[in-house]
C-alpha positions in Angstrom: -13.4 38.7 -6.8 -10.0 40.0 -5.4 -11.1 43.8 -5.6 -10.7 45.9 -2.6 -8.9 42.9 -0.5 -5.6 43.7 1.6 -2.3 42.8 0.2 -1.6 40.4 3.0 -4.3 37.9 1.9 -2.8 36.5 -1.0 0.8 35.7 0.7 -1.2 34.1 3.8 -3.4 32.1 1.6 -0.3 31.0 -0.6 1.3 29.9 2.7 -1.5 28.0 3.7 -2.0 26.4 0.5 1.5 25.0 0.6 0.9 23.5 4.2 -2.5 21.9 3.1 -1.2 20.4 -0.1 1.2 18.5 2.3 -1.3 17.6 4.8 -3.7 16.4 1.9 -1.5 14.1 0.6 -1.0 12.3 4.0 -4.5 12.8 4.6 -5.7 10.7 1.6 -4.0 7.6 2.3 -3.9 7.8 6.1 -6.6 5.0 7.1 -5.9 2.7 4.0 -1.9 3.3 4.7 -2.3 2.0 8.6 -4.3 -0.9 7.2 -1.6 -1.9 4.6 1.2 -1.0 6.6 0.4 -2.8 10.0 -2.3 -4.9 9.2 -5.0 -3.1 11.6 -8.7 -3.3 11.1 -10.6 -0.7 9.5 -12.1 0.2 12.9 -8.8 0.5 14.5 -7.5 2.6 11.6 -10.3 5.0 11.7 -10.2 5.3 15.5 -6.4 6.3 14.9 -7.5 8.7 12.1 -10.1 10.1 14.6 -8.0 10.8 17.5 -5.3 12.2 15.3 -7.7 14.5 13.3 -9.1 15.5 16.8 -5.7 16.3 18.1 -4.8 18.7 15.4 -7.8 20.8 16.1 -7.6 20.4 20.1 -3.8 21.5 20.0 -5.3 24.7 18.1 -6.3 25.9 21.5 -2.9 25.5 22.7 -1.3 27.2 19.6 -4.0 30.0 20.0 -3.0 30.4 23.9 0.6 30.6 23.1 0.4 33.2 20.5 -2.4 35.2 22.4 -0.1 35.2 25.5 3.3 36.0 23.7 1.5 38.1 20.9 3.9 36.5 18.6 1.7 35.0 16.1 4.1 35.0 13.3 6.8 33.2 15.2 4.3 30.7 16.5 3.3 29.9 13.0 6.9 29.5 11.9 7.4 26.9 14.8 4.3 25.2 13.5 5.7 24.7 10.3 8.7 23.5 11.5 7.4 20.8 13.9 5.1 19.5 11.0 8.0 19.4 8.8 9.6 16.9 11.3 6.8 14.6 11.6 6.4 14.3 7.8 10.2 13.4 7.8 9.7 10.5 10.1 6.7 9.2 8.0 8.8 9.4 4.8 11.4 6.9 6.3 10.4 3.5 4.6 10.9 0.9 7.1 9.3 -3.0 6.7 6.9 -3.5 9.5 7.8 -7.0 10.7 6.5 -9.2 13.6 9.5 -7.9 15.7 9.3 -4.5 15.1 5.7 -3.6 14.2 4.9 -2.3 17.6 7.9 0.2 17.7 6.9 1.4 14.0 3.3 2.1 15.2 4.4 4.1 18.0 6.8 6.2 15.8 4.2 6.6 13.4 2.0 7.7 16.1 4.7 10.4 17.5 5.2 11.5 13.8 1.2 12.0 13.8 1.5 13.9 17.0 4.3 16.4 15.6 2.0 16.9 12.7 -1.0 17.6 15.0 0.9 19.8 17.3 2.7 21.9 14.6 -0.7 22.3 12.8 -1.9 23.5 16.3 0.6 26.2 16.2 -0.1 27.3 12.5 -3.6 26.9 11.6 -5.5 29.0 14.1 -3.0 31.5 14.3 -2.6 31.9 10.4 -6.3 32.5 10.4 -6.3 35.0 13.1 -4.0 37.0 11.1 -6.3 37.2 8.2 -8.9 38.1 10.4 -6.6 41.1 11.5 -6.1 42.2 8.2 -10.0 43.0 8.1 -9.6 45.0 11.5 -8.8 48.1 9.3 -12.2 49.7 8.7 -11.1 50.0 4.9 -11.2 46.3 4.4 -14.2 45.5 7.1 -17.0 45.1 4.5 -14.7 42.5 2.4 -14.4 40.1 5.4 -16.6 37.4 4.4 -15.3 37.4 0.8 -11.8 37.6 1.9 -12.2 34.5 3.9 -13.9 32.8 0.9 -10.8 33.4 -1.2 -8.8 32.2 1.6 -10.8 28.9 1.7 -10.4 28.6 -2.1 -6.5 28.2 -1.7 -6.9 25.8 0.9 -8.7 23.6 -1.6 -6.2 24.2 -4.6 -3.8 22.5 -2.2 -6.6 19.8 -1.7 -7.2 19.3 -5.1 -3.7 18.4 -6.3 -2.7 16.5 -3.1 -4.8 13.3 -3.5 -3.3 12.5 -7.0 0.3 12.6 -5.5 0.3 9.6 -3.2 -1.6 6.9 -5.5 0.7 8.2 -8.5 4.0 7.5 -6.6 2.7 4.2 -5.0 1.6 3.1 -8.4 5.1 4.0 -10.1 7.0 2.3 -7.4 4.8 -0.9 -8.0 5.3 -0.7 -11.5 8.9 -0.3 -11.0 9.0 -3.5 -9.1 6.7 -5.5 -11.8 3.6 -5.2 -9.8 0.1 -3.7 -10.2 -2.2 -1.9 -8.0 -4.9 -3.7 -6.0 -6.7 -1.7 -3.0 -7.7 -5.1 -1.6 -4.7 -7.3 -2.0 -2.6 -5.7 1.0 -5.8 -6.9 3.5 -5.7 -10.4 1.9 -1.9 -10.4 2.7 -2.2 -9.7 6.3 -4.8 -12.0 6.5 -2.8 -14.7 4.8 0.4 -14.1 6.8 -1.2 -13.9 10.3 -2.6 -17.5 9.8 -0.3 -19.8 12.0 -1.4 -23.0 10.8 -2.0 -24.4 7.4 -4.4 -22.1 5.6 -7.6 -23.6 4.1 -8.2 -24.2 0.5 -10.9 -21.6 0.1 -8.5 -18.8 1.5 -5.3 -20.0 -0.7 -7.8 -20.1 -3.6 -8.8 -16.5 -2.9 -5.4 -15.2 -2.5 -4.1 -16.8 -5.9 -7.1 -15.2 -7.4 -6.1 -11.6 -6.4 -2.5 -12.2 -6.5 -2.1 -13.1 -10.1 -3.5 -10.0 -11.4 -0.9 -7.6 -9.3 2.0 -9.6 -10.5 2.4 -13.2 -8.9 3.6 -15.9 -11.3 3.6 -19.6 -11.0 6.7 -20.9 -9.2 6.9 -18.1 -6.7 6.6 -18.5 -3.1 3.0 -17.0 -2.2 4.2 -16.0 1.4 7.3 -14.3 0.0 5.1 -12.7 -2.7 2.8 -11.4 -0.1 5.7 -9.7 2.0 7.4 -8.1 -1.2 4.1 -6.6 -2.0 3.4 -5.3 1.1 6.8 -3.5 1.5 6.6 -2.2 -2.1 3.2 -1.1 -1.7 3.9 1.0 1.5 7.4 2.0 0.3 5.6 3.7 -2.5 3.2 5.7 -0.1 6.2 6.5 2.1 7.7 8.1 -0.7 4.6 10.2 -1.2 5.1 11.9 2.3 8.8 13.4 0.8 6.4 15.5 -1.2 4.6 16.9 2.3 7.8 17.6 3.5 8.7 19.9 0.4 5.3 21.2 0.6 6.4 22.4 4.0 9.4 23.9 3.2 7.8 25.9 0.5 5.0 27.0 2.8 7.6 27.9 5.5 9.7 29.9 2.6 6.6 31.9 1.5 5.7 33.1 5.0 9.1 34.0 6.2 9.5 36.0 2.9 6.1 37.7 3.3 5.5 37.9 7.3 6.6 41.5 7.3 3.5 42.7 5.2 1.2 40.8 7.6 -0.3 42.4 10.6 1.9 42.6 14.1 -0.5 42.4 16.6 1.7 43.1 19.7 2.3 46.8 18.4 -1.4 47.2 17.6 -2.3 45.7 21.3 -0.2 48.2 22.9 -1.6 51.2 21.1 -5.2 50.1 22.1 -4.2 49.7 25.8 -3.5 53.6 25.7 -6.6 54.4 23.9 -9.2 52.2 25.9 -9.9 53.2 29.6 -10.9 50.8 32.3 -14.2 52.6 32.3 -14.8 51.6 28.6 -13.3 48.0 29.2 -16.1 47.2 32.0 -18.7 48.6 29.4 -17.2 46.3 26.7 -17.4 43.2 29.2 -21.0 42.6 28.8 -21.3 42.5 24.9 -18.2 40.5 24.7 -19.9 37.9 27.2 -22.8 38.0 24.8 -20.9 37.4 21.4 -18.8 34.7 23.3 -22.3 32.8 24.1 -23.2 33.3 20.5 -20.2 31.6 19.5 -20.3 29.0 21.6 -24.0 28.2 20.4 -22.7 28.0 16.9 -19.6 26.0 17.6 -22.0 23.2 19.4 -24.0 23.0 15.8 -20.6 23.0 13.9 -19.7 20.0 15.7 -21.9 17.9 14.3 -21.2 19.3 10.7 -18.0 18.1 11.0 -18.7 14.7 12.3 -20.6 14.2 9.2 -18.2 16.2 6.5 -15.2 14.4 7.4 -16.3 11.0 6.9 -14.7 11.6 3.6 -11.5 10.4 5.1 -13.3 7.3 6.8 -16.6 5.6 6.0 -17.0 7.6 2.7 -13.1 6.7 1.6 -14.0 2.9 2.6 -17.3 2.9 0.3 -15.2 4.6 -2.6 -12.6 1.5 -2.2 -15.4 -1.4 -1.6 -18.4 -0.3 -3.5 -17.3 2.0 -6.2 -16.0 0.8 -9.3 -12.2 1.8 -9.0 -10.6 -0.1 -11.6 -9.2 2.8 -13.4 -9.1 5.4 -10.5 -7.5 4.9 -7.1 -10.1 5.4 -4.4 -7.7 8.2 -2.5 -8.2 10.1 -5.7 -11.9 10.7 -5.0 -11.3 13.3 -2.2 -9.9 15.6 -4.7 -13.7 16.1 -5.9 -14.6 18.1 -2.8 -11.8 20.6 -3.2 -12.6 20.6 -7.2 -16.3 21.6 -6.3 -14.7 24.3 -3.8 -12.8 26.1 -6.4 -15.6 26.0 -9.0 -18.5 26.8 -6.6 -17.1 29.5 -4.4 -17.3 32.2 -7.1 -20.9 31.4 -8.0 -21.8 31.2 -3.9 -19.7 34.5 -3.7 -22.0 36.0 -6.6 -25.3 34.6 -5.1 -24.5 36.2 -1.5 -23.5 39.5 -3.2 -26.7 39.6 -5.2 -28.7 39.2 -2.2 -27.2 41.6 -0.4 -27.6 44.1 -3.1 -31.1 43.5 -3.1 -31.6 43.9 0.8 -32.2 40.2 1.4 -28.4 39.4 2.8 -28.6 36.0 4.8 -26.9 36.3 7.9 -24.4 33.7 9.1 -26.7 31.8 11.3 -28.9 31.1 8.6 -26.3 30.3 6.2 -24.9 27.7 8.6 -28.6 26.2 9.0 -28.9 26.0 5.4 -25.6 24.2 5.1 -26.8 21.6 7.5 -29.6 21.0 5.6 -27.6 20.5 2.4 -25.5 18.0 4.3 -28.4 16.2 5.0 -29.5 16.1 1.4 -26.1 14.6 0.8 -26.8 11.8 3.0 -30.2 11.4 2.1 -29.2 10.7 -1.5 -26.6 8.1 -0.4 -29.3 6.3 2.0 -31.8 6.3 -0.9 -29.2 4.8 -3.6 -28.0 2.3 -0.9 -31.5 0.9 -0.3 -32.4 0.9 -4.1 -28.8 -1.2 -4.5 -29.7 -3.5 -1.5 -26.2 -3.1 -0.4 -25.0 -5.2 2.7 -22.6 -4.1 5.5 -19.0 -3.3 4.1 -17.6 -6.6 5.9 -20.2 -8.7 4.1 -19.8 -7.0 0.6 -15.9 -7.6 0.8 -16.6 -11.1 1.8 -18.8 -11.7 -1.3 -16.0 -10.1 -3.4 -13.4 -12.5 -1.9 -15.6 -15.6 -2.7 -16.0 -14.5 -6.2 -19.7 -13.9 -6.1 -21.1 -11.6 -8.4 -21.5 -8.0 -7.0 -23.0 -4.9 -8.6 -20.7 -1.7 -8.1 -22.1 2.0 -8.0 -20.5 4.2 -10.7 -18.3 7.0 -10.2 -21.5 9.4 -10.5 -22.5 8.7 -7.0 -19.6 10.2 -5.3 -20.0 13.0 -7.6 -23.5 13.8 -6.5 -22.6 13.3 -2.7 -19.6 15.7 -2.9 -21.6 18.3 -4.8 -24.1 18.8 -2.0 -21.5 18.1 0.7 -19.5 20.9 -0.8 -22.1 23.6 -1.2 -23.1 22.8 2.3 -19.5 23.4 3.3 -19.2 26.6 1.5 -22.4 27.8 3.5 -20.4 26.8 6.9 -16.8 26.8 6.9 -15.1 30.0 5.5 -18.1 32.0 6.9 -17.8 30.5 10.1 -13.9 31.4 10.2 -15.1 34.9 9.1 -17.9 34.9 12.0 -15.2 34.0 14.8 -13.0 36.6 13.5 -15.7 39.0 13.9 -16.8 38.5 17.3 -13.5 37.6 18.9 -11.9 39.8 21.6 -8.9 41.4 19.9 -6.6 39.8 22.8 -7.9 36.6 22.4 -8.4 36.1 18.4 -5.9 33.1 18.2 -7.9 31.1 21.3 -11.2 32.0 19.6 -9.9 30.6 16.3 -8.6 27.5 18.5 -12.2 27.3 19.8 -13.6 26.9 16.2 -11.0 24.6 15.5 -11.7 22.7 18.7 -15.1 22.2 17.8 -14.1 20.6 14.6 -12.0 18.2 17.2 -14.8 17.1 18.8 -16.5 16.3 15.7 -13.6 14.4 14.3 -13.4 12.3 17.7 -16.8 10.9 16.6 -15.3 9.9 13.3 -14.9 6.3 14.1 -18.7 6.1 14.5 -19.2 5.9 10.8 -17.0 2.8 9.8 -18.4 1.0 12.7 -22.1 1.3 11.5 -20.6 0.8 8.1 -18.9 -2.5 8.7 -21.8 -4.0 10.8 -24.9 -2.9 9.3 -26.6 -2.4 5.8 -24.7 0.6 4.8 -27.8 2.7 4.3 -28.0 2.6 7.9 -24.9 4.5 8.4 -25.9 6.9 6.0 -29.4 7.6 7.8 -27.8 8.3 11.1 -26.1 11.3 9.4 -29.2 12.2 7.7 -30.8 12.5 11.1 -27.6 14.4 12.7 -27.8 17.1 9.9 -31.8 17.6 10.2 -31.7 17.8 14.0 -28.5 19.9 13.9 -30.5 22.4 11.0 -33.6 22.5 13.5 -31.6 23.5 16.8 -30.0 26.2 14.5 -33.1 27.5 13.0 -34.3 27.7 16.6 -31.6 30.0 17.4 -31.4 32.3 14.5 -33.5 35.1 15.9 -31.1 35.3 19.1 -27.9 34.8 17.2 -28.7 37.7 14.7 -29.4 40.0 17.8 -26.2 39.0 19.6 -23.9 39.5 16.8 -25.4 43.0 15.4 
């Protein structure tokens, strides 16, 4: 797996792993945190999440331009880690949201998310560009795809551990204050505290039914208990962001200590400028245009993959909270299933690709992306069929039935396992190989920008994430999953129709 790989790959991967660990701690709880901290609706929280997630990738274009113009990839990466750290420091400050300061705190939280997004924009694409530059050496060129697959495994090691941190710290802080975790109780607290008049008997009874198991005892003021529970619940999440700060500092230390072993594009670009004549540059222009058109065609399809895949932080996170029995496991922890499968399945996928290559049946990157879209469609087809069989209503209707104490049948944990298995295999056919594809077709003087374009396509997909929770909460949930089936199947068809042209364009 690590044979014939350049020495700089592992240090770069470790630096990225630390950053991803800190990021995924925050990502695992962001939507639920916005709901519990500020009492926002799931749709508004998902919209903020979508804009933030899109911002991370849009700002990668800015980061790529800065690094390409200055030829200072390493310095840009270092500043990215520093800016991200500042954002996490702000999120780690546990200030209680009240009626007087909620707007100011929400604005401060948005500013912190911007720092994280901007820092990520400076860091992410440029580190990927440096990894790509490791394989510009003819000695390692044949290992480019496998190198990016290894790089991707390290990303997911951070993603595997991170989702456990926030729930663990939150539950610890609740238990320290004599309380117990309940994913639905913060929403009920906000609904109760927002009532201006006298709450109805049914509302009070529902609140008492949820409050007693999490620590409420007779003789306490229910309003005071709700306020205290929200404060303790959210403070525990704030403490988890301290772990994100620590992860950023570790990542920064690793990169600073190992950066000498990574390529220095500025010196390389100067050398190439002497060797390549103006006539040769003009001859290369047509080839570059052809390859860039192929890149944009692939990016157009990838948008819809990320739109479907990143539902794990929005509608799938809500599904895990609402429809899956999470009495023993917090819903955020289910996001660790995907990185677990990435780590376990990547060697198998690499073996498959290697075996096919040895037999002369190598699958081109465009075909792999088409297959990946089909597998993503299979994941949502499973969810559609399961939800139809269970006759599940919309998310809002389901929660109303739960609040009224009516009997409901929740899904077993195996449903999420099946979904994440197919979605992860789809990811392995698209994401790491897409990064390799970009590094291969990108002009050397635009490597940061082209990696930013790949992330920009991800951003466009992320801007659509709010659609999932909107359909989920207002229709029987099978409708939401069926929409993603259609998106994946149409994208797969479009990719298959372009395969011949893309293969010729990238030879």
